[in-house]
N, C-alpha and C positions, 0 to 999 in steps of 0.2 A: 525244485531243487527240497530235500529232505534236510529237514533241518538236523545240524551236528549236537553235539551236548549230550548231555543227560538230565533226567527228571531221577532225584532219588530223595525215597523215603526213610525218613528216620523218624521212628516215633510215630509222633503227631505234627511234625514237621516236613515242607516239600522245599529240599533245593532244587534250582533248576539252573541250567547250562544250556537251554535248547534253544538256544539265538546264536546268531554269529559274536564271535569273540568271544563265548560262554567256553569259561577251560576248568570246572569243577571235575576232579575224580573221582573221588571218595569223602564219605563224610563219617565222622565218627562221634556219638554222644558222648563225651566223657564227665558231666555233671549237668546238672540243671541249668539250660538255654546256654551252654558251655560246649563247644562245638571244636573238634580238628578237621580242616579242610584239607585234604592231597589235592593239589594240580594235576591238571593233567598239559603232557608236555605240549609247547607253541606246535605248531605246524608246519611257520615258515621262519624262524627261527634257531638261527643255527648256533648262537650264542648263548642260548639258554633261557629257562623261562623268568620273566618280567611281569608279566602282566597277571591278573586275575581280576573276572566278573562272574557274579551269580546272583539270582533273586534266593530270598527266604520266604516263606507263609508261614502260618502258624506259630511264629515270636509272641510272646505275652509279655511286655515287659523288657526288660533290658539282659541281652544275648551278647556274649563271649566271642569270638570265631581267631583261633592258630591258624593260620594260612600258610601252609608247609610246601616245598616243592620249587622253590626258587634256588636256581642255580648259576645264577650270571654274580659274579662275585662282587661287583659295583653296584650293585642294587639299591635303591633307595629302601626296599623292604628286606633288606641281607636278615 
């Protein structure tokens, strides 16, 4: 089985979603340790994106992640 998902390099950081339920689509560095993350559409969810799962390597200190792409209007992460 070929893993789905992505491995994205953003500067010295590595974002991974190449495992089951990984859902990262794109990553933009918008400041020091400050990232904008766009989700890939969920494959078996007709009602919209409600889930995110990824890993990050290379972060030193604190980091802030803005996760975008939720499409379900009553999601916990509106």
